[in-house]
C-alpha positions in Angstrom: -11.8 16.7 6.0 -15.1 17.9 4.5 -17.6 15.2 4.0 -19.1 14.9 0.5 -22.5 16.5 0.3 -25.6 14.4 0.7 -27.9 13.9 -2.2 -31.3 12.3 -2.4 -31.8 12.1 -6.2 -30.3 8.9 -7.6 -31.0 10.0 -11.2 -29.6 13.5 -10.9 -26.4 13.7 -13.0 -25.4 17.1 -11.5 -25.6 15.8 -7.9 -23.6 12.7 -8.9 -20.9 14.9 -10.6 -20.7 17.1 -7.5 -20.5 14.0 -5.2 -17.7 12.5 -7.2 -15.8 15.9 -7.2 -16.3 16.1 -3.4 -14.8 12.6 -3.0 -11.8 13.6 -5.2 -11.2 16.8 -3.3 -10.5 14.7 -0.1 -7.8 12.5 -1.6 -7.0 10.8 -4.9 -9.2 7.7 -5.5 -9.4 4.9 -8.0 -12.1 4.6 -10.6 -13.4 1.5 -8.7 -13.5 3.4 -5.3 -15.4 6.3 -6.9 -17.9 4.0 -8.6 -18.5 2.0 -5.5 -19.1 5.1 -3.4 -21.5 6.5 -6.0 -23.4 3.3 -6.2 -23.6 3.1 -2.4 -25.0 6.6 -2.4 -27.7 5.3 -4.7 -26.8 6.9 -8.1 -28.0 5.0 -11.1 -25.5 2.9 -13.0 -25.7 4.7 -16.3 -25.0 8.0 -14.5 -22.1 6.5 -12.6 -20.6 5.1 -15.8 -21.0 8.3 -17.7 -19.3 10.4 -15.0 -16.5 8.0 -14.5 -15.8 7.9 -18.2 -15.9 11.7 -18.6 -13.6 12.3 -15.6 -11.2 9.7 -16.8 -11.3 11.3 -20.3 -10.3 14.7 -18.8 -7.7 13.3 -16.5 -9.5 13.7 -13.1 -9.3 9.9 -12.7 -6.2 8.0 -13.8 -5.6 4.7 -12.1 -2.1 4.3 -13.7 -1.0 7.6 -12.1 -2.8 6.7 -8.8 -0.9 3.3 -8.7 2.5 4.9 -9.3 1.9 7.6 -6.6 0.5 5.0 -4.2 3.6 2.7 -4.6 6.0 5.6 -4.3 4.3 6.9 -1.2 3.6 3.7 0.7 7.0 2.1 -0.1 8.8 5.2 1.0 6.8 6.2 4.0 5.8 2.8 5.4 8.4 0.5 3.9 5.9 -1.9 2.4 7.1 -4.7 0.2 6.1 -5.1 -3.4 3.8 -7.9 -2.4 2.0 -5.8 0.1 1.7 -2.9 -2.4 0.2 -5.2 -5.0 -2.4 -6.4 -2.5 -3.4 -2.9 -1.5 -3.8 -1.8 -5.1 -5.8 -4.9 -5.9 -8.2 -4.2 -3.1 -8.6 -0.7 -4.5 -9.7 -2.1 -7.8 -6.7 -1.0 -9.9 -6.1 -2.8 -13.2 -3.4 -5.5 -12.9 -1.4 -4.0 -15.8 -1.2 -0.6 -13.9 -0.3 -2.5 -10.7 2.6 -4.3 -12.4 3.9 -1.1 -14.0 3.8 0.8 -10.7 5.5 -1.9 -8.7 8.2 -2.2 -11.3 9.5 1.2 -10.1 10.6 -0.5 -6.8 13.9 -2.4 -7.5 14.9 -5.4 -5.5 17.6 -3.3 -4.0 15.1 -0.6 -3.0 13.0 -3.2 -1.4 15.9 -4.7 0.5 17.0 -1.2 1.7 13.5 -0.4 2.9 13.4 -3.7 4.9 16.8 -3.0 6.3 15.8 0.5 7.5 12.6 -0.9 9.0 14.6 -3.6 10.9 17.2 -1.1 12.1 14.6 1.3 13.4 12.6 -1.5 15.1 15.7 -3.0 16.6 16.5 0.3 18.5 13.1 0.0 20.3 13.8 -3.5 21.4 16.7 -2.8 23.7 16.9 -5.0 26.8 14.8 -7.8 25.4 15.9 -11.4 25.0 17.7 -12.4 21.8 14.9 -14.8 21.0 12.2 -12.0 21.5 14.2 -9.5 19.4 14.6 -12.1 16.6 10.9 -13.0 16.6 9.8 -9.4 16.6 12.0 -8.3 13.8 11.1 -11.2 11.5 7.4 -10.8 12.4 7.4 -7.1 11.7 9.0 -7.7 8.3 6.5 -10.5 7.5 3.6 -8.2 8.3 5.1 -5.6 5.9 5.0 -8.3 3.2 8.6 -9.3 3.1 9.3 -13.0 2.4 12.0 -15.0 4.1 14.5 -14.4 1.3 14.7 -10.8 2.2 13.7 -10.8 5.9 16.2 -13.3 7.2 19.4 -11.8 5.6 18.2 -8.3 6.6 17.6 -9.4 10.3 20.9 -11.2 10.4 22.6 -8.0 9.1 20.9 -5.8 11.7 21.8 -8.2 14.5 25.4 -8.5 13.3 25.7 -4.7 13.1 24.5 -4.6 16.7 26.9 -7.4 17.6 24.0 -9.4 19.0 24.4 -13.1 19.6 20.9 -13.5 18.2 22.4 -13.4 14.7 23.7 -16.9 15.2 20.2 -18.1 16.1 18.8 -17.3 12.7 18.8 -20.0 10.1 18.9 -18.6 6.6 17.0 -21.6 5.3 14.1 -20.8 7.6 10.9 -19.8 5.8 7.8 -17.9 6.7 5.1 -16.4 4.4 
């Protein structure tokens, strides 16, 4: 990836525009990410604001589109839960309304299916380990992906039952972790 060009003039609008375009050429970014990067680079606030407003106006920056694409990509490729996706988008500075709209595209069934696929895939790599270890690792992996016990425990029970593992009997559906 090409690094954005260095500038030394914090009051140069053209240098700021070019820097912002360079950042956008690497990957999509939120308005907050762009503004923070430009401020760290030393560009004056009025220039940062003007450029961000103009780029949003012409569609180069669109946090709603970014949030929808982020949710689709991260849920599909990494199996992240809605809760994890919300946290990531918050950290990127996306407006809560855009976050809510983007996360709504993941149904409860989609989320459960993603958790199930993650648990099945992980289970295959745990062959030969004790039932207790398998159970802890599956539940822990789902917890790290942001799944609460209401999804994780039934999913792990299903995967263990499909594998005809005795560990399925060790799991209490009333157990909780967050």
